C-alpha positions as CSV (number, residue, x, y, z in Angstrom):
1,M,213.2,181.6,-99.3
2,K,213.7,180.2,-95.8
3,Q,214.2,182.8,-93.0
4,N,217.8,182.9,-91.7
5,M,217.7,185.9,-89.3
6,G,217.0,185.6,-85.6
7,A,215.3,188.2,-83.4
8,V,218.5,189.7,-82.0
9,D,219.9,190.1,-85.5
10,K,216.7,191.9,-86.6
11,V,216.8,194.2,-83.6
12,I,220.4,195.1,-84.1
13,R,219.8,196.0,-87.8
14,L,216.8,198.1,-86.9
15,V,218.9,200.0,-84.3
16,V,221.5,200.7,-87.0
17,V,218.7,201.9,-89.3
18,A,217.5,204.3,-86.5
19,I,221.0,205.6,-85.9
20,I,221.6,206.3,-89.6
21,A,218.2,208.0,-89.9
22,A,218.9,210.2,-86.9
23,L,222.3,211.1,-88.2
24,Y,220.8,212.0,-91.6
25,F,217.9,214.0,-90.3
26,T,220.1,216.0,-87.9
27,G,222.5,216.9,-90.7
28,Q,225.4,214.9,-89.3
29,I,225.9,213.0,-92.5
30,T,225.6,214.5,-96.0
31,G,226.7,213.9,-99.6
32,T,228.2,210.5,-100.6
33,A,228.3,209.2,-97.1
34,A,224.6,209.9,-96.7
35,I,223.8,208.1,-99.9
36,I,225.9,205.0,-99.0
37,L,224.6,204.8,-95.5
38,G,221.0,205.4,-96.8
39,I,221.4,202.4,-99.1
40,I,222.7,200.3,-96.2
41,A,219.8,201.4,-94.0
42,V,217.2,200.5,-96.6
43,A,218.8,197.1,-97.1
44,F,218.9,196.5,-93.3
45,L,215.3,197.6,-93.0
46,V,214.1,195.3,-95.8
47,T,216.0,192.3,-94.6
48,S,214.8,192.8,-91.0
49,L,211.2,193.0,-92.1
50,I,211.4,189.8,-94.3
51,G,213.8,187.9,-92.0
52,W,216.0,186.8,-94.8
53,C,219.5,188.1,-95.6
54,P,220.9,187.1,-99.0
55,T,224.5,187.7,-98.0
56,Y,224.1,184.9,-95.4
57,V,223.2,182.3,-98.0
58,P,226.6,181.7,-99.7
59,F,228.2,181.3,-96.3
60,G,225.5,179.0,-94.8
61,I,225.0,181.5,-91.9
62,S,221.7,181.5,-89.9
63,T,221.1,183.4,-86.7
64,K,217.7,182.0,-86.4
65,K,217.2,179.4,-83.7
66,A,216.0,176.0,-84.8
67,D,212.3,175.3,-84.3
68,K,211.7,172.9,-81.6
69,T,208.9,170.4,-82.2
70,L,206.9,168.7,-79.4
71,R,206.8,164.9,-79.6
């Protein structure tokens, strides 16, 4: 499992997770919307922590910058 998420991608996902959590805990979202957004938040949190997004794989997407090696 090769990482395919860059730092900016991870930060954006974590900000979305924080927004969803704030909306949930302040009672702004409830019911089905809360469940769906909660699942999305958990997925974003996990993918941010491991640096790999499975939905990027079929499309060949990678937001991670290529490693530069010194020669």
